[in-house]
BAFI-501743 format. One line per field, with one value per residue (C-alpha): residue in three letters; z, x, y. Coordinates in nm, 2 decimals. Each point is the difference from the previous one (the first is absolute). Last residue first. Example, Ala and Ser with C-alpha at 12.3 -4.5 7.8 and 13.67 -1.06 7.14 Angstrom:
2
residu <- [SER ALA]
Z <- [0.71 0.07]
X <- [1.37 -0.14]
Y <- [-0.11 -0.34]
END
This chain:
70
residu <- [UNK UNK UNK UNK UNK UNK UNK UNK UNK UNK UNK UNK UNK UNK UNK UNK UNK UNK UNK UNK UNK UNK UNK UNK UNK UNK UNK UNK UNK UNK UNK UNK UNK UNK UNK UNK UNK UNK UNK UNK UNK UNK UNK UNK UNK UNK UNK UNK UNK UNK UNK UNK UNK UNK UNK UNK UNK UNK UNK UNK UNK UNK UNK UNK UNK UNK UNK UNK UNK UNK]
Z <- [-1.35 -0.06 0.36 0.14 -0.22 0.10 0.37 -0.03 -0.15 -0.34 -0.08 -0.33 -0.25 0.23 0.01 -0.37 -0.19 -0.12 0.21 0.15 0.00 0.19 0.25 0.06 0.04 0.26 0.18 0.01 0.13 0.27 -0.06 0.17 0.21 0.09 -0.34 -0.10 -0.29 0.22 0.28 -0.24 -0.17 0.34 0.11 -0.32 0.14 -0.19 -0.27 -0.26 -0.25 0.28 0.14 -0.34 -0.02 0.36 -0.07 -0.29 -0.35 -0.29 -0.15 -0.02 0.36 0.13 -0.16 0.15 0.34 -0.01 -0.09 0.30 0.25 0.29]
X <- [1.14 -0.31 -0.12 0.31 -0.04 -0.36 0.09 0.28 -0.24 0.09 0.04 0.10 -0.18 -0.30 -0.03 -0.05 0.27 0.01 0.30 -0.15 -0.35 0.11 0.20 -0.30 -0.23 0.25 -0.01 -0.38 0.01 0.25 0.35 0.14 0.31 0.32 0.02 0.32 -0.15 -0.30 0.23 0.22 -0.30 -0.14 0.35 0.00 -0.31 -0.34 -0.14 0.00 0.22 0.21 0.05 0.11 0.25 0.13 0.04 0.22 -0.15 0.18 -0.34 0.12 0.14 -0.35 -0.16 0.27 -0.04 -0.38 0.01 -0.20 -0.02 -0.25]
Y <- [-1.18 0.21 -0.05 0.17 0.30 0.05 -0.03 0.25 0.25 0.15 0.37 0.16 -0.23 -0.03 0.38 0.01 0.20 0.36 0.08 0.31 -0.15 -0.31 0.20 0.22 -0.31 -0.14 0.34 0.00 -0.36 0.07 -0.11 -0.31 0.09 -0.18 -0.17 0.16 0.20 0.11 0.12 0.19 0.16 0.11 0.13 0.22 0.16 0.00 0.22 -0.27 0.19 0.14 -0.34 -0.13 0.29 -0.07 -0.37 0.10 -0.03 -0.17 -0.10 -0.37 0.05 0.09 -0.30 -0.23 0.16 -0.03 -0.37 -0.12 -0.28 0.03]
END
C-alpha cells in the first residue's frame, strides 16, 4: 500500500516520534508505515485521517488501484 504519511508529517515539521506520540503508537510503527513495510490497522488509519483532516483514500492507496489508474 502506498501512502503520503511521510510527506504529511514533514509538512507539519513533526518527527516520527512526535507523530507516534500523537497517534499513541511506536516510532517504529510510523517508520514501517512510511516505508511500506506495514499497513496500518483500520482504527490507526482512521486516526491518521482525523489527525491530518484528510480522507483515508487521500493518504493511503492500494498498489492495485494505482496500477489500474495508469
